[in-house]
N, CA, C and O atoms as a Maestro MAE file, in Angstrom:
{
 s_m_m2io_version
 :::
 2.0.0
}

f_m_ct {
 s_m_title
 :::
 protein
 m_atom[352] {
  # First column is atom index #
  i_m_mmod_type
  r_m_x_coord
  r_m_y_coord
  r_m_z_coord
  i_m_residue_number
  s_m_chain_name
  s_m_pdb_residue_name
  s_m_pdb_atom_name
  i_m_atomic_number
  :::
  1 25 -1.734 -10.369 -23.280 1 A "UNK " " N  " 7
  2 3 -0.802 -9.685 -22.411 1 A "UNK " " CA " 6
  3 2 -1.274 -9.824 -20.961 1 A "UNK " " C  " 6
  4 15 -2.458 -9.656 -20.669 1 A "UNK " " O  " 8
  5 25 -0.351 -10.127 -20.066 2 A "UNK " " N  " 7
  6 3 -0.678 -10.350 -18.667 2 A "UNK " " CA " 6
  7 2 -0.716 -9.027 -17.896 2 A "UNK " " C  " 6
  8 15 0.171 -8.188 -18.053 2 A "UNK " " O  " 8
  9 25 -1.740 -8.846 -17.068 3 A "UNK " " N  " 7
  10 3 -1.874 -7.644 -16.263 3 A "UNK " " CA " 6
  11 2 -1.052 -7.822 -14.989 3 A "UNK " " C  " 6
  12 15 -1.194 -8.825 -14.289 3 A "UNK " " O  " 8
  13 25 -0.193 -6.849 -14.690 4 A "UNK " " N  " 7
  14 3 0.663 -6.926 -13.514 4 A "UNK " " CA " 6
  15 2 -0.066 -6.415 -12.280 4 A "UNK " " C  " 6
  16 15 -0.825 -5.448 -12.349 4 A "UNK " " O  " 8
  17 25 0.169 -7.064 -11.167 5 A "UNK " " N  " 7
  18 3 -0.422 -6.656 -9.899 5 A "UNK " " CA " 6
  19 2 0.334 -5.443 -9.358 5 A "UNK " " C  " 6
  20 15 1.565 -5.422 -9.351 5 A "UNK " " O  " 8
  21 25 -0.405 -4.447 -8.909 6 A "UNK " " N  " 7
  22 3 0.201 -3.247 -8.341 6 A "UNK " " CA " 6
  23 2 0.236 -3.414 -6.818 6 A "UNK " " C  " 6
  24 15 -0.812 -3.588 -6.197 6 A "UNK " " O  " 8
  25 25 1.439 -3.362 -6.203 7 A "UNK " " N  " 7
  26 3 1.506 -3.501 -4.748 7 A "UNK " " CA " 6
  27 2 0.849 -2.307 -4.052 7 A "UNK " " C  " 6
  28 15 1.112 -1.155 -4.395 7 A "UNK " " O  " 8
  29 25 0.000 -2.596 -3.082 8 A "UNK " " N  " 7
  30 3 -0.717 -1.554 -2.342 8 A "UNK " " CA " 6
  31 2 -0.188 -1.508 -0.910 8 A "UNK " " C  " 6
  32 15 0.149 -2.542 -0.334 8 A "UNK " " O  " 8
  33 25 -0.118 -0.302 -0.339 9 A "UNK " " N  " 7
  34 3 0.304 -0.113 1.044 9 A "UNK " " CA " 6
  35 2 -0.629 0.887 1.714 9 A "UNK " " C  " 6
  36 15 -1.246 1.717 1.046 9 A "UNK " " O  " 8
  37 25 -0.728 0.802 3.053 10 A "UNK " " N  " 7
  38 3 -1.604 1.686 3.798 10 A "UNK " " CA " 6
  39 2 -0.823 2.879 4.344 10 A "UNK " " C  " 6
  40 15 0.267 2.723 4.894 10 A "UNK " " O  " 8
  41 25 -1.389 4.053 4.184 11 A "UNK " " N  " 7
  42 3 -0.795 5.284 4.696 11 A "UNK " " CA " 6
  43 2 -0.994 5.345 6.214 11 A "UNK " " C  " 6
  44 15 -2.067 5.008 6.714 11 A "UNK " " O  " 8
  45 25 0.037 5.774 6.943 12 A "UNK " " N  " 7
  46 3 -0.073 5.920 8.399 12 A "UNK " " CA " 6
  47 2 -1.053 7.026 8.789 12 A "UNK " " C  " 6
  48 15 -1.692 6.950 9.838 12 A "UNK " " O  " 8
  49 25 -1.169 8.045 7.951 13 A "UNK " " N  " 7
  50 3 -2.014 9.185 8.296 13 A "UNK " " CA " 6
  51 2 -3.480 8.970 8.004 13 A "UNK " " C  " 6
  52 15 -4.303 8.994 8.919 13 A "UNK " " O  " 8
  53 25 -3.826 8.758 6.734 14 A "UNK " " N  " 7
  54 3 -5.232 8.664 6.337 14 A "UNK " " CA " 6
  55 2 -5.769 7.232 6.379 14 A "UNK " " C  " 6
  56 15 -6.976 7.029 6.246 14 A "UNK " " O  " 8
  57 25 -4.906 6.248 6.561 15 A "UNK " " N  " 7
  58 3 -5.288 4.836 6.649 15 A "UNK " " CA " 6
  59 2 -5.937 4.321 5.365 15 A "UNK " " C  " 6
  60 15 -6.757 3.404 5.414 15 A "UNK " " O  " 8
  61 25 -5.576 4.904 4.208 16 A "UNK " " N  " 7
  62 3 -6.094 4.455 2.920 16 A "UNK " " CA " 6
  63 2 -5.050 3.619 2.202 16 A "UNK " " C  " 6
  64 15 -3.851 3.871 2.313 16 A "UNK " " O  " 8
  65 25 -5.520 2.616 1.461 17 A "UNK " " N  " 7
  66 3 -4.634 1.791 0.652 17 A "UNK " " CA " 6
  67 2 -4.349 2.528 -0.661 17 A "UNK " " C  " 6
  68 15 -5.268 2.953 -1.360 17 A "UNK " " O  " 8
  69 25 -3.060 2.668 -0.979 18 A "UNK " " N  " 7
  70 3 -2.656 3.362 -2.196 18 A "UNK " " CA " 6
  71 2 -1.500 2.598 -2.835 18 A "UNK " " C  " 6
  72 15 -0.834 1.811 -2.163 18 A "UNK " " O  " 8
  73 25 -1.255 2.822 -4.128 19 A "UNK " " N  " 7
  74 3 -0.107 2.161 -4.769 19 A "UNK " " CA " 6
  75 2 1.207 2.540 -4.077 19 A "UNK " " C  " 6
  76 15 1.427 3.696 -3.716 19 A "UNK " " O  " 8
  77 25 2.061 1.548 -3.905 20 A "UNK " " N  " 7
  78 3 3.322 1.710 -3.175 20 A "UNK " " CA " 6
  79 2 4.189 2.832 -3.746 20 A "UNK " " C  " 6
  80 15 4.844 3.549 -2.991 20 A "UNK " " O  " 8
  81 25 4.199 2.991 -5.065 21 A "UNK " " N  " 7
  82 3 5.062 3.990 -5.696 21 A "UNK " " CA " 6
  83 2 4.637 5.422 -5.404 21 A "UNK " " C  " 6
  84 15 5.440 6.343 -5.553 21 A "UNK " " O  " 8
  85 25 3.386 5.628 -4.988 22 A "UNK " " N  " 7
  86 3 2.896 6.980 -4.698 22 A "UNK " " CA " 6
  87 2 3.221 7.417 -3.278 22 A "UNK " " C  " 6
  88 15 3.041 8.588 -2.946 22 A "UNK " " O  " 8
  89 25 3.691 6.514 -2.434 23 A "UNK " " N  " 7
  90 3 3.885 6.793 -1.013 23 A "UNK " " CA " 6
  91 2 5.357 6.970 -0.662 23 A "UNK " " C  " 6
  92 15 6.243 6.493 -1.370 23 A "UNK " " O  " 8
  93 25 5.599 7.671 0.456 24 A "UNK " " N  " 7
  94 3 6.941 7.832 1.004 24 A "UNK " " CA " 6
  95 2 7.164 6.768 2.070 24 A "UNK " " C  " 6
  96 15 6.268 6.501 2.870 24 A "UNK " " O  " 8
  97 25 8.352 6.153 2.092 25 A "UNK " " N  " 7
  98 3 8.632 5.081 3.048 25 A "UNK " " CA " 6
  99 2 9.497 5.591 4.192 25 A "UNK " " C  " 6
  100 15 10.503 6.268 3.977 25 A "UNK " " O  " 8
  101 25 9.089 5.255 5.409 26 A "UNK " " N  " 7
  102 3 9.863 5.522 6.617 26 A "UNK " " CA " 6
  103 2 10.258 4.159 7.163 26 A "UNK " " C  " 6
  104 15 9.437 3.242 7.200 26 A "UNK " " O  " 8
  105 25 11.509 4.020 7.586 27 A "UNK " " N  " 7
  106 3 12.002 2.726 8.038 27 A "UNK " " CA " 6
  107 2 12.648 2.849 9.419 27 A "UNK " " C  " 6
  108 15 13.316 3.838 9.723 27 A "UNK " " O  " 8
  109 25 12.435 1.829 10.243 28 A "UNK " " N  " 7
  110 3 13.139 1.721 11.523 28 A "UNK " " CA " 6
  111 2 14.308 0.778 11.293 28 A "UNK " " C  " 6
  112 15 14.117 -0.410 11.037 28 A "UNK " " O  " 8
  113 25 15.513 1.312 11.385 29 A "UNK " " N  " 7
  114 3 16.702 0.521 11.115 29 A "UNK " " CA " 6
  115 2 16.930 -0.499 12.223 29 A "UNK " " C  " 6
  116 15 16.352 -0.373 13.302 29 A "UNK " " O  " 8
  117 25 17.763 -1.509 11.974 30 A "UNK " " N  " 7
  118 3 18.073 -2.482 13.034 30 A "UNK " " CA " 6
  119 2 18.679 -1.846 14.287 30 A "UNK " " C  " 6
  120 15 18.597 -2.421 15.373 30 A "UNK " " O  " 8
  121 25 19.286 -0.664 14.144 31 A "UNK " " N  " 7
  122 3 19.833 0.054 15.299 31 A "UNK " " CA " 6
  123 2 18.752 0.770 16.103 31 A "UNK " " C  " 6
  124 15 19.008 1.225 17.218 31 A "UNK " " O  " 8
  125 25 17.541 0.874 15.544 32 A "UNK " " N  " 7
  126 3 16.429 1.492 16.244 32 A "UNK " " CA " 6
  127 2 16.147 2.929 15.861 32 A "UNK " " C  " 6
  128 15 15.330 3.578 16.514 32 A "UNK " " O  " 8
  129 25 16.796 3.456 14.817 33 A "UNK " " N  " 7
  130 3 16.587 4.829 14.367 33 A "UNK " " CA " 6
  131 2 15.524 4.869 13.272 33 A "UNK " " C  " 6
  132 15 15.447 3.964 12.441 33 A "UNK " " O  " 8
  133 25 14.714 5.914 13.276 34 A "UNK " " N  " 7
  134 3 13.742 6.122 12.199 34 A "UNK " " CA " 6
  135 2 14.400 6.978 11.126 34 A "UNK " " C  " 6
  136 15 15.014 8.002 11.427 34 A "UNK " " O  " 8
  137 25 14.268 6.550 9.865 35 A "UNK " " N  " 7
  138 3 14.871 7.277 8.753 35 A "UNK " " CA " 6
  139 2 13.910 7.314 7.578 35 A "UNK " " C  " 6
  140 15 13.065 6.432 7.422 35 A "UNK " " O  " 8
  141 25 14.050 8.351 6.751 36 A "UNK " " N  " 7
  142 3 13.330 8.413 5.481 36 A "UNK " " CA " 6
  143 2 14.068 7.511 4.500 36 A "UNK " " C  " 6
  144 15 15.298 7.524 4.456 36 A "UNK " " O  " 8
  145 25 13.341 6.735 3.721 37 A "UNK " " N  " 7
  146 3 13.942 5.780 2.785 37 A "UNK " " CA " 6
  147 2 13.529 6.120 1.354 37 A "UNK " " C  " 6
  148 15 12.492 5.644 0.892 37 A "UNK " " O  " 8
  149 25 14.313 6.929 0.644 38 A "UNK " " N  " 7
  150 3 13.926 7.316 -0.717 38 A "UNK " " CA " 6
  151 2 13.988 6.167 -1.719 38 A "UNK " " C  " 6
  152 15 13.276 6.201 -2.723 38 A "UNK " " O  " 8
  153 25 14.816 5.151 -1.478 39 A "UNK " " N  " 7
  154 3 14.962 4.047 -2.424 39 A "UNK " " CA " 6
  155 2 13.983 2.911 -2.154 39 A "UNK " " C  " 6
  156 15 13.784 2.055 -3.016 39 A "UNK " " O  " 8
  157 25 13.373 2.888 -0.981 40 A "UNK " " N  " 7
  158 3 12.467 1.815 -0.543 40 A "UNK " " CA " 6
  159 2 13.162 0.461 -0.492 40 A "UNK " " C  " 6
  160 15 12.525 -0.575 -0.687 40 A "UNK " " O  " 8
  161 25 14.469 0.466 -0.232 41 A "UNK " " N  " 7
  162 3 15.224 -0.779 -0.201 41 A "UNK " " CA " 6
  163 2 16.029 -0.971 1.080 41 A "UNK " " C  " 6
  164 15 16.725 -1.977 1.221 41 A "UNK " " O  " 8
  165 25 15.948 -0.032 2.011 42 A "UNK " " N  " 7
  166 3 16.714 -0.175 3.247 42 A "UNK " " CA " 6
  167 2 16.167 -1.317 4.092 42 A "UNK " " C  " 6
  168 15 14.975 -1.622 4.052 42 A "UNK " " O  " 8
  169 25 17.058 -1.942 4.857 43 A "UNK " " N  " 7
  170 3 16.651 -3.003 5.768 43 A "UNK " " CA " 6
  171 2 15.933 -2.419 6.961 43 A "UNK " " C  " 6
  172 15 16.276 -1.334 7.430 43 A "UNK " " O  " 8
  173 25 14.942 -3.131 7.454 44 A "UNK " " N  " 7
  174 3 14.237 -2.715 8.655 44 A "UNK " " CA " 6
  175 2 12.741 -2.685 8.447 44 A "UNK " " C  " 6
  176 15 12.239 -2.962 7.358 44 A "UNK " " O  " 8
  177 25 12.041 -2.345 9.511 45 A "UNK " " N  " 7
  178 3 10.582 -2.268 9.511 45 A "UNK " " CA " 6
  179 2 10.162 -1.008 8.783 45 A "UNK " " C  " 6
  180 15 10.590 0.087 9.146 45 A "UNK " " O  " 8
  181 25 9.332 -1.143 7.766 46 A "UNK " " N  " 7
  182 3 8.920 -0.001 6.971 46 A "UNK " " CA " 6
  183 2 7.453 0.338 7.152 46 A "UNK " " C  " 6
  184 15 6.637 -0.530 7.463 46 A "UNK " " O  " 8
  185 25 7.127 1.601 6.955 47 A "UNK " " N  " 7
  186 3 5.752 2.088 6.952 47 A "UNK " " CA " 6
  187 2 5.692 3.222 5.925 47 A "UNK " " C  " 6
  188 15 6.719 3.768 5.524 47 A "UNK " " O  " 8
  189 25 4.488 3.559 5.513 48 A "UNK " " N  " 7
  190 3 4.317 4.486 4.398 48 A "UNK " " CA " 6
  191 2 3.435 5.665 4.762 48 A "UNK " " C  " 6
  192 15 2.546 5.561 5.608 48 A "UNK " " O  " 8
  193 25 3.701 6.804 4.097 49 A "UNK " " N  " 7
  194 3 2.918 8.029 4.251 49 A "UNK " " CA " 6
  195 2 2.585 8.582 2.874 49 A "UNK " " C  " 6
  196 15 3.381 8.479 1.941 49 A "UNK " " O  " 8
  197 25 1.390 9.174 2.757 50 A "UNK " " N  " 7
  198 3 1.030 9.884 1.526 50 A "UNK " " CA " 6
  199 2 1.957 11.090 1.377 50 A "UNK " " C  " 6
  200 15 2.625 11.502 2.325 50 A "UNK " " O  " 8
  201 25 1.978 11.627 0.200 51 A "UNK " " N  " 7
  202 3 2.854 12.756 -0.084 51 A "UNK " " CA " 6
  203 2 2.159 14.092 0.197 51 A "UNK " " C  " 6
  204 15 2.253 15.016 -0.611 51 A "UNK " " O  " 8
  205 25 1.464 14.203 1.334 52 A "UNK " " N  " 7
  206 3 0.886 15.494 1.725 52 A "UNK " " CA " 6
  207 2 1.019 15.700 3.230 52 A "UNK " " C  " 6
  208 15 1.106 14.743 4.000 52 A "UNK " " O  " 8
  209 25 1.031 16.958 3.626 53 A "UNK " " N  " 7
  210 3 1.284 17.299 5.028 53 A "UNK " " CA " 6
  211 2 0.130 16.918 5.948 53 A "UNK " " C  " 6
  212 15 0.344 16.696 7.140 53 A "UNK " " O  " 8
  213 25 -1.086 16.838 5.418 54 A "UNK " " N  " 7
  214 3 -2.227 16.453 6.254 54 A "UNK " " CA " 6
  215 2 -2.039 15.056 6.826 54 A "UNK " " C  " 6
  216 15 -2.335 14.815 7.996 54 A "UNK " " O  " 8
  217 25 -1.547 14.136 6.004 55 A "UNK " " N  " 7
  218 3 -1.328 12.764 6.478 55 A "UNK " " CA " 6
  219 2 -0.213 12.719 7.514 55 A "UNK " " C  " 6
  220 15 -0.304 11.968 8.485 55 A "UNK " " O  " 8
  221 25 0.826 13.504 7.323 56 A "UNK " " N  " 7
  222 3 1.909 13.564 8.318 56 A "UNK " " CA " 6
  223 2 1.378 14.110 9.635 56 A "UNK " " C  " 6
  224 15 1.711 13.592 10.701 56 A "UNK " " O  " 8
  225 25 0.555 15.151 9.569 57 A "UNK " " N  " 7
  226 3 -0.032 15.735 10.774 57 A "UNK " " CA " 6
  227 2 -0.925 14.728 11.497 57 A "UNK " " C  " 6
  228 15 -0.865 14.614 12.722 57 A "UNK " " O  " 8
  229 25 -1.752 13.999 10.748 58 A "UNK " " N  " 7
  230 3 -2.625 12.982 11.355 58 A "UNK " " CA " 6
  231 2 -1.813 11.870 12.004 58 A "UNK " " C  " 6
  232 15 -2.150 11.408 13.095 58 A "UNK " " O  " 8
  233 25 -0.743 11.437 11.338 59 A "UNK " " N  " 7
  234 3 0.096 10.365 11.884 59 A "UNK " " CA " 6
  235 2 0.753 10.796 13.188 59 A "UNK " " C  " 6
  236 15 0.858 9.999 14.120 59 A "UNK " " O  " 8
  237 25 1.197 12.047 13.266 60 A "UNK " " N  " 7
  238 3 1.824 12.553 14.498 60 A "UNK " " CA " 6
  239 2 0.768 12.695 15.590 60 A "UNK " " C  " 6
  240 15 0.990 12.288 16.730 60 A "UNK " " O  " 8
  241 25 -0.384 13.274 15.237 61 A "UNK " " N  " 7
  242 3 -1.446 13.514 16.216 61 A "UNK " " CA " 6
  243 2 -1.977 12.218 16.824 61 A "UNK " " C  " 6
  244 15 -2.253 12.163 18.022 61 A "UNK " " O  " 8
  245 25 -2.121 11.174 16.002 62 A "UNK " " N  " 7
  246 3 -2.671 9.901 16.469 62 A "UNK " " CA " 6
  247 2 -1.604 8.921 16.951 62 A "UNK " " C  " 6
  248 15 -1.899 7.753 17.205 62 A "UNK " " O  " 8
  249 25 -0.354 9.399 17.078 63 A "UNK " " N  " 7
  250 3 0.767 8.591 17.598 63 A "UNK " " CA " 6
  251 2 0.975 7.317 16.789 63 A "UNK " " C  " 6
  252 15 1.280 6.264 17.350 63 A "UNK " " O  " 8
  253 25 0.811 7.411 15.478 64 A "UNK " " N  " 7
  254 3 0.948 6.226 14.634 64 A "UNK " " CA " 6
  255 2 2.398 5.776 14.495 64 A "UNK " " C  " 6
  256 15 2.656 4.585 14.318 64 A "UNK " " O  " 8
  257 25 3.361 6.716 14.572 65 A "UNK " " N  " 7
  258 3 4.774 6.325 14.520 65 A "UNK " " CA " 6
  259 2 5.130 5.485 15.744 65 A "UNK " " C  " 6
  260 15 5.816 4.470 15.632 65 A "UNK " " O  " 8
  261 25 4.653 5.922 16.922 66 A "UNK " " N  " 7
  262 3 4.941 5.199 18.156 66 A "UNK " " CA " 6
  263 2 4.307 3.808 18.144 66 A "UNK " " C  " 6
  264 15 4.923 2.841 18.592 66 A "UNK " " O  " 8
  265 25 3.077 3.704 17.630 67 A "UNK " " N  " 7
  266 3 2.389 2.411 17.584 67 A "UNK " " CA " 6
  267 2 3.041 1.459 16.585 67 A "UNK " " C  " 6
  268 15 3.162 0.263 16.849 67 A "UNK " " O  " 8
  269 25 3.454 1.987 15.453 68 A "UNK " " N  " 7
  270 3 4.026 1.150 14.403 68 A "UNK " " CA " 6
  271 2 5.462 0.734 14.700 68 A "UNK " " C  " 6
  272 15 5.819 -0.437 14.569 68 A "UNK " " O  " 8
  273 25 6.281 1.701 15.101 69 A "UNK " " N  " 7
  274 3 7.704 1.447 15.268 69 A "UNK " " CA " 6
  275 2 8.148 1.289 16.721 69 A "UNK " " C  " 6
  276 15 9.279 0.877 16.977 69 A "UNK " " O  " 8
  277 25 7.280 1.610 17.667 70 A "UNK " " N  " 7
  278 3 7.643 1.640 19.089 70 A "UNK " " CA " 6
  279 2 8.813 2.591 19.319 70 A "UNK " " C  " 6
  280 15 9.687 2.337 20.148 70 A "UNK " " O  " 8
  281 25 8.812 3.691 18.567 71 A "UNK " " N  " 7
  282 3 9.845 4.718 18.689 71 A "UNK " " CA " 6
  283 2 9.247 6.060 18.282 71 A "UNK " " C  " 6
  284 15 8.402 6.128 17.389 71 A "UNK " " O  " 8
  285 25 9.688 7.115 18.940 72 A "UNK " " N  " 7
  286 3 9.189 8.449 18.636 72 A "UNK " " CA " 6
  287 2 10.063 9.088 17.550 72 A "UNK " " C  " 6
  288 15 11.289 9.026 17.640 72 A "UNK " " O  " 8
  289 25 9.454 9.699 16.526 73 A "UNK " " N  " 7
  290 3 10.266 10.329 15.478 73 A "UNK " " CA " 6
  291 2 10.970 11.579 15.994 73 A "UNK " " C  " 6
  292 15 10.409 12.340 16.783 73 A "UNK " " O  " 8
  293 25 12.189 11.778 15.544 74 A "UNK " " N  " 7
  294 3 12.948 12.961 15.946 74 A "UNK " " CA " 6
  295 2 12.503 14.153 15.105 74 A "UNK " " C  " 6
  296 15 11.990 13.978 14.000 74 A "UNK " " O  " 8
  297 25 12.698 15.358 15.622 75 A "UNK " " N  " 7
  298 3 12.362 16.551 14.821 75 A "UNK " " CA " 6
  299 2 13.124 16.597 13.496 75 A "UNK " " C  " 6
  300 15 12.597 17.081 12.495 75 A "UNK " " O  " 8
  301 25 14.365 16.094 13.485 76 A "UNK " " N  " 7
  302 3 15.155 16.074 12.250 76 A "UNK " " CA " 6
  303 2 14.507 15.170 11.202 76 A "UNK " " C  " 6
  304 15 14.447 15.519 10.023 76 A "UNK " " O  " 8
  305 25 14.022 14.004 11.641 77 A "UNK " " N  " 7
  306 3 13.387 13.079 10.710 77 A "UNK " " CA " 6
  307 2 12.080 13.661 10.164 77 A "UNK " " C  " 6
  308 15 11.782 13.523 8.978 77 A "UNK " " O  " 8
  309 25 11.311 14.307 11.027 78 A "UNK " " N  " 7
  310 3 10.063 14.941 10.574 78 A "UNK " " CA " 6
  311 2 10.348 16.064 9.581 78 A "UNK " " C  " 6
  312 15 9.613 16.245 8.610 78 A "UNK " " O  " 8
  313 25 11.426 16.820 9.833 79 A "UNK " " N  " 7
  314 3 11.812 17.884 8.903 79 A "UNK " " CA " 6
  315 2 12.230 17.298 7.551 79 A "UNK " " C  " 6
  316 15 11.921 17.868 6.504 79 A "UNK " " O  " 8
  317 25 12.929 16.166 7.575 80 A "UNK " " N  " 7
  318 3 13.334 15.501 6.329 80 A "UNK " " CA " 6
  319 2 12.115 15.022 5.547 80 A "UNK " " C  " 6
  320 15 12.085 15.148 4.323 80 A "UNK " " O  " 8
  321 25 11.118 14.481 6.224 81 A "UNK " " N  " 7
  322 3 9.898 14.023 5.543 81 A "UNK " " CA " 6
  323 2 9.173 15.217 4.919 81 A "UNK " " C  " 6
  324 15 8.715 15.137 3.779 81 A "UNK " " O  " 8
  325 25 9.068 16.319 5.658 82 A "UNK " " N  " 7
  326 3 8.411 17.513 5.101 82 A "UNK " " CA " 6
  327 2 9.157 18.039 3.897 82 A "UNK " " C  " 6
  328 15 8.539 18.459 2.919 82 A "UNK " " O  " 8
  329 25 10.499 18.023 3.955 83 A "UNK " " N  " 7
  330 3 11.303 18.488 2.832 83 A "UNK " " CA " 6
  331 2 11.073 17.611 1.601 83 A "UNK " " C  " 6
  332 15 10.987 18.118 0.483 83 A "UNK " " O  " 8
  333 25 10.973 16.300 1.807 84 A "UNK " " N  " 7
  334 3 10.702 15.380 0.696 84 A "UNK " " CA " 6
  335 2 9.318 15.612 0.110 84 A "UNK " " C  " 6
  336 15 9.128 15.491 -1.100 84 A "UNK " " O  " 8
  337 25 8.351 15.944 0.956 85 A "UNK " " N  " 7
  338 3 6.994 16.224 0.466 85 A "UNK " " CA " 6
  339 2 6.988 17.472 -0.399 85 A "UNK " " C  " 6
  340 15 6.259 17.537 -1.389 85 A "UNK " " O  " 8
  341 25 7.788 18.458 -0.039 86 A "UNK " " N  " 7
  342 3 7.848 19.706 -0.810 86 A "UNK " " CA " 6
  343 2 8.533 19.514 -2.150 86 A "UNK " " C  " 6
  344 15 8.175 20.179 -3.122 86 A "UNK " " O  " 8
  345 25 9.525 18.606 -2.227 87 A "UNK " " N  " 7
  346 3 10.252 18.420 -3.478 87 A "UNK " " CA " 6
  347 2 9.513 17.516 -4.446 87 A "UNK " " C  " 6
  348 15 9.730 17.607 -5.654 87 A "UNK " " O  " 8
  349 25 8.648 16.648 -3.951 88 A "UNK " " N  " 7
  350 3 7.938 15.713 -4.838 88 A "UNK " " CA " 6
  351 2 6.729 16.331 -5.469 88 A "UNK " " C  " 6
  352 15 6.030 15.673 -6.239 88 A "UNK " " O  " 8
  :::
 }
 m_bond[351] {
  # First column is bond index #
  i_m_from
  i_m_to
  i_m_order
  :::
  1 1 2 1
  2 2 3 1
  3 3 4 2
  4 3 5 1
  5 5 6 1
  6 6 7 1
  7 7 8 2
  8 7 9 1
  9 9 10 1
  10 10 11 1
  11 11 12 2
  12 11 13 1
  13 13 14 1
  14 14 15 1
  15 15 16 2
  16 15 17 1
  17 17 18 1
  18 18 19 1
  19 19 20 2
  20 19 21 1
  21 21 22 1
  22 22 23 1
  23 23 24 2
  24 23 25 1
  25 25 26 1
  26 26 27 1
  27 27 28 2
  28 27 29 1
  29 29 30 1
  30 30 31 1
  31 31 32 2
  32 31 33 1
  33 33 34 1
  34 34 35 1
  35 35 36 2
  36 35 37 1
  37 37 38 1
  38 38 39 1
  39 39 40 2
  40 39 41 1
  41 41 42 1
  42 42 43 1
  43 43 44 2
  44 43 45 1
  45 45 46 1
  46 46 47 1
  47 47 48 2
  48 47 49 1
  49 49 50 1
  50 50 51 1
  51 51 52 2
  52 51 53 1
  53 53 54 1
  54 54 55 1
  55 55 56 2
  56 55 57 1
  57 57 58 1
  58 58 59 1
  59 59 60 2
  60 59 61 1
  61 61 62 1
  62 62 63 1
  63 63 64 2
  64 63 65 1
  65 65 66 1
  66 66 67 1
  67 67 68 2
  68 67 69 1
  69 69 70 1
  70 70 71 1
  71 71 72 2
  72 71 73 1
  73 73 74 1
  74 74 75 1
  75 75 76 2
  76 75 77 1
  77 77 78 1
  78 78 79 1
  79 79 80 2
  80 79 81 1
  81 81 82 1
  82 82 83 1
  83 83 84 2
  84 83 85 1
  85 85 86 1
  86 86 87 1
  87 87 88 2
  88 87 89 1
  89 89 90 1
  90 90 91 1
  91 91 92 2
  92 91 93 1
  93 93 94 1
  94 94 95 1
  95 95 96 2
  96 95 97 1
  97 97 98 1
  98 98 99 1
  99 99 100 2
  100 99 101 1
  101 101 102 1
  102 102 103 1
  103 103 104 2
  104 103 105 1
  105 105 106 1
  106 106 107 1
  107 107 108 2
  108 107 109 1
  109 109 110 1
  110 110 111 1
  111 111 112 2
  112 111 113 1
  113 113 114 1
  114 114 115 1
  115 115 116 2
  116 115 117 1
  117 117 118 1
  118 118 119 1
  119 119 120 2
  120 119 121 1
  121 121 122 1
  122 122 123 1
  123 123 124 2
  124 123 125 1
  125 125 126 1
  126 126 127 1
  127 127 128 2
  128 127 129 1
  129 129 130 1
  130 130 131 1
  131 131 132 2
  132 131 133 1
  133 133 134 1
  134 134 135 1
  135 135 136 2
  136 135 137 1
  137 137 138 1
  138 138 139 1
  139 139 140 2
  140 139 141 1
  141 141 142 1
  142 142 143 1
  143 143 144 2
  144 143 145 1
  145 145 146 1
  146 146 147 1
  147 147 148 2
  148 147 149 1
  149 149 150 1
  150 150 151 1
  151 151 152 2
  152 151 153 1
  153 153 154 1
  154 154 155 1
  155 155 156 2
  156 155 157 1
  157 157 158 1
  158 158 159 1
  159 159 160 2
  160 159 161 1
  161 161 162 1
  162 162 163 1
  163 163 164 2
  164 163 165 1
  165 165 166 1
  166 166 167 1
  167 167 168 2
  168 167 169 1
  169 169 170 1
  170 170 171 1
  171 171 172 2
  172 171 173 1
  173 173 174 1
  174 174 175 1
  175 175 176 2
  176 175 177 1
  177 177 178 1
  178 178 179 1
  179 179 180 2
  180 179 181 1
  181 181 182 1
  182 182 183 1
  183 183 184 2
  184 183 185 1
  185 185 186 1
  186 186 187 1
  187 187 188 2
  188 187 189 1
  189 189 190 1
  190 190 191 1
  191 191 192 2
  192 191 193 1
  193 193 194 1
  194 194 195 1
  195 195 196 2
  196 195 197 1
  197 197 198 1
  198 198 199 1
  199 199 200 2
  200 199 201 1
  201 201 202 1
  202 202 203 1
  203 203 204 2
  204 203 205 1
  205 205 206 1
  206 206 207 1
  207 207 208 2
  208 207 209 1
  209 209 210 1
  210 210 211 1
  211 211 212 2
  212 211 213 1
  213 213 214 1
  214 214 215 1
  215 215 216 2
  216 215 217 1
  217 217 218 1
  218 218 219 1
  219 219 220 2
  220 219 221 1
  221 221 222 1
  222 222 223 1
  223 223 224 2
  224 223 225 1
  225 225 226 1
  226 226 227 1
  227 227 228 2
  228 227 229 1
  229 229 230 1
  230 230 231 1
  231 231 232 2
  232 231 233 1
  233 233 234 1
  234 234 235 1
  235 235 236 2
  236 235 237 1
  237 237 238 1
  238 238 239 1
  239 239 240 2
  240 239 241 1
  241 241 242 1
  242 242 243 1
  243 243 244 2
  244 243 245 1
  245 245 246 1
  246 246 247 1
  247 247 248 2
  248 247 249 1
  249 249 250 1
  250 250 251 1
  251 251 252 2
  252 251 253 1
  253 253 254 1
  254 254 255 1
  255 255 256 2
  256 255 257 1
  257 257 258 1
  258 258 259 1
  259 259 260 2
  260 259 261 1
  261 261 262 1
  262 262 263 1
  263 263 264 2
  264 263 265 1
  265 265 266 1
  266 266 267 1
  267 267 268 2
  268 267 269 1
  269 269 270 1
  270 270 271 1
  271 271 272 2
  272 271 273 1
  273 273 274 1
  274 274 275 1
  275 275 276 2
  276 275 277 1
  277 277 278 1
  278 278 279 1
  279 279 280 2
  280 279 281 1
  281 281 282 1
  282 282 283 1
  283 283 284 2
  284 283 285 1
  285 285 286 1
  286 286 287 1
  287 287 288 2
  288 287 289 1
  289 289 290 1
  290 290 291 1
  291 291 292 2
  292 291 293 1
  293 293 294 1
  294 294 295 1
  295 295 296 2
  296 295 297 1
  297 297 298 1
  298 298 299 1
  299 299 300 2
  300 299 301 1
  301 301 302 1
  302 302 303 1
  303 303 304 2
  304 303 305 1
  305 305 306 1
  306 306 307 1
  307 307 308 2
  308 307 309 1
  309 309 310 1
  310 310 311 1
  311 311 312 2
  312 311 313 1
  313 313 314 1
  314 314 315 1
  315 315 316 2
  316 315 317 1
  317 317 318 1
  318 318 319 1
  319 319 320 2
  320 319 321 1
  321 321 322 1
  322 322 323 1
  323 323 324 2
  324 323 325 1
  325 325 326 1
  326 326 327 1
  327 327 328 2
  328 327 329 1
  329 329 330 1
  330 330 331 1
  331 331 332 2
  332 331 333 1
  333 333 334 1
  334 334 335 1
  335 335 336 2
  336 335 337 1
  337 337 338 1
  338 338 339 1
  339 339 340 2
  340 339 341 1
  341 341 342 1
  342 342 343 1
  343 343 344 2
  344 343 345 1
  345 345 346 1
  346 346 347 1
  347 347 348 2
  348 347 349 1
  349 349 350 1
  350 350 351 1
  351 351 352 2
  :::
 }
}
């Protein structure tokens, strides 16, 4: 039986490599808006966050959204990410 490769992605907050399925995806759409991507299939530049508030806090504090996407996250988008963290 062949062993399947697990795709790994780096968290914006803690900078650790983790399996893609464990992370939340944030995407910058072609229009330039930052959105939460629950399906991980939206078009655009994607980045990942762990499913805990500490990583979100670190990413905001270290301006990782601005460095990655060249765009500042809106309060609505941050609230949506926090809501997704609470439901997962």
